N, C-alpha and C positions, 0 to 999 in steps of 0.2 A: 316433262315427264319422259319423253322419248329418249333424251340424252342421258338421264339418270339410269334408265333401264339398260342402255348401251354400256354405260360405265360398270354397272353391276355384272353384266354378262362378261365383259372383258376381265373384271376382277375374278369372277368364278373360273373362267378358263385358265387364267394365269395361276391361280391358287391350285387348281387341279393339276396343271402341268408341273408346278413346283413339287406337289405331293408325289406324283409319279416319279419324277426325277430323283426325289429323296430316297426312293427304294433302290435306285441303281447306285450301289456303294462300291467305289473303286478300292477303298481301304476302310476297314472297320477296326477301330481300336478296342481292346478288351474291356475297358470300363466305361464305355460310352464314347460317342463322337465318331464321326466317319467323314471321309472325303467322298462326296457324291458327284454325280454327273450334272453339274451346274444347277443344282436345285434352288439356289437363291436367285439366279438370273431372271426367271419370269417375274418374280416379285419386284426386283429392281427395275426391270423394263416397264412394268406397270406404273411404278412410282415415277419414273422418268416421263412417261406419257401423260399421266393424269395428276401428278403432283404428290407431294409428301402426305397430305391429309388422306387422300385415297390410298396411297401406298401403305400408310399405317393401318388402315382398315383391312386391306388385303393381307398384310403381314400378320395381323392379329388372327385372322381366320386361319392362316397357314400355321401359326403357333398352336392353335387348338388341334389341328390335324396332327402336328408333330407330337403333341401331348397324347393324343389317341394312339399314335404309333408307339410312344414310350410305355403306355399302359399295356399294350399288346406285348411289347418286349419284356414287361415284367417289373416296372419301377416299384410296384407295391410289394415285391418280394425281395427288395434290396435290404430290408431290415432297418429302415430309417424310422426314427421317432416321428410322431405326427407333426411336430414343429419343423423338423428337418425335411420331411416329405413335402410339406406346404412350401417351404423355402425352395426346395428343389424344383417343384412345379413352377413357381413364379420366376425363378432365375433361369434354370436350364431349359425351360420350354417357353413360357409366356414372354418373359423379358428378352431372352436371347433371339427368339425368332420374330418377335414384334418389332425389334429395332431395325430389321432389314428394310422396313418401309422408308427409312431416311435416305435410301439410295438415290432418290430423285432431287435431293436438296440443291444440287448445283446444275440442274438440267438446263438452265438458260445460258450456261457458259460453254456450250458446244461439247465436242467430244472429250476434251480435257475435263470439263465439269462432270460429264457422265462417268468417266473413269474414276475421277476423284470421289464422287458420290458412292460408287461401287466399293472402292477401297474403304471409305469411311463406314459403310454399312457392315462390311465383313469384319473390320477392325473392332467396331463397337460390339458386334456379336461375340468376338473373341474376348473382349473385356468383361462381358457378362459371364461367360463361361469361366474365365480366370477368377473372377470374384467368387463364383460358386465353388470352385475348387479350393479356394482359400477358406471361405467362411463355412461352407457346409461339409465338404469332404475332408478337409484337413489332411490331404493326401501327402504322403512322403514314402520313401522307400525306393525299391528297384524300379527303374523305368524300362531300360532295354539292355539286354546282354551284360548284366552285371553292373551297369552304371546306376548308382543310387544316390539319393540326397536326403538329408534330414531337414531340408529347408522347404516348408510348405509352399512358399511363394515361388521358388524356383521350380519345384515339382509341377505346380499348376501351370506355370508359364510354359514349361517344356512339353507337358502332356497336351495341353490345349493347343499350343502352337504347332504340335506335330500334325494335327489334322486341319487346323484353321489356316495355316500358311499355305499349304497346297490348295485348299479350298479357295483362298483369296486369289492365288495365281491363276487357277483355272477360270474363276468367275471373271476376273479382269480380262483375260484373254478372250473369253466368250463374249463379253460386252464389247471389246474392241473389234472383234470380228463382226459382230452383229451390226454395230453402228458404223462400220467402215463401208458397208454396202449402201450406196446413195439411195436406192429405192426403199430399202428397209428403214434407213434413217428418216426418210421423208414420211413414211407411213407412221413410224413410231413417234416422231416428234410433231405429227399433225394433231393439234389439240381438239379437233372436231370429233 
C-alpha cells in the first residue's frame, strides 16, 4: 500500500507540474495549439520512472486538465455540432494528451531509449492532432503571410507541425538535459 501511495503522489505532482507548464506558452497559434515550456516532459519523466501503464494513467489525468483548460478557453463557443464537439474532445484533448504516457516505452534502453520514447510520444500526439485537423476541422486556406493551400492534409500537417515540431525539439532537449545529469538520472531511473 505504501508504494502505491508513493506512485500516486508522484503522478499527482507530475500532472500538476505539467498543467502549470502548459500555461507558460512561448508561442500560441490563432486556432489552437501552442508551444509550451516543456509541459509534456513531467508526464514523460513519470512514464520513464514508473512505466507506460502508470504513464498512461497520469497522461489521462493531464488530458482531463487540458480539456478543462479548453473549456475555459471556449471550445463550446466554436460553433461545432454535437458530434464534431465530441470528436474534438476525444481527439484534440483526451486522445492527444493521453498518448503522452507512451514516453517510457523504451525506458530500459538507456538515454537513447528515453529520447526515442520522448520523440515517439510527441510524434503520436502530432498524429492525433493531424487526424483531428483532417477529419473534424477540414481546414484549408491561408496559413501565414499569404501562403495558402486547398489541400486539407497539407494544411493540417503544416498547421499542427508549426507548433508540434518546436514542442518536440524543446521536449527532447529538456529530456536530454535532465537525463544527462548522473544524479538526476539515478533518482529518476530508480524503480523504488
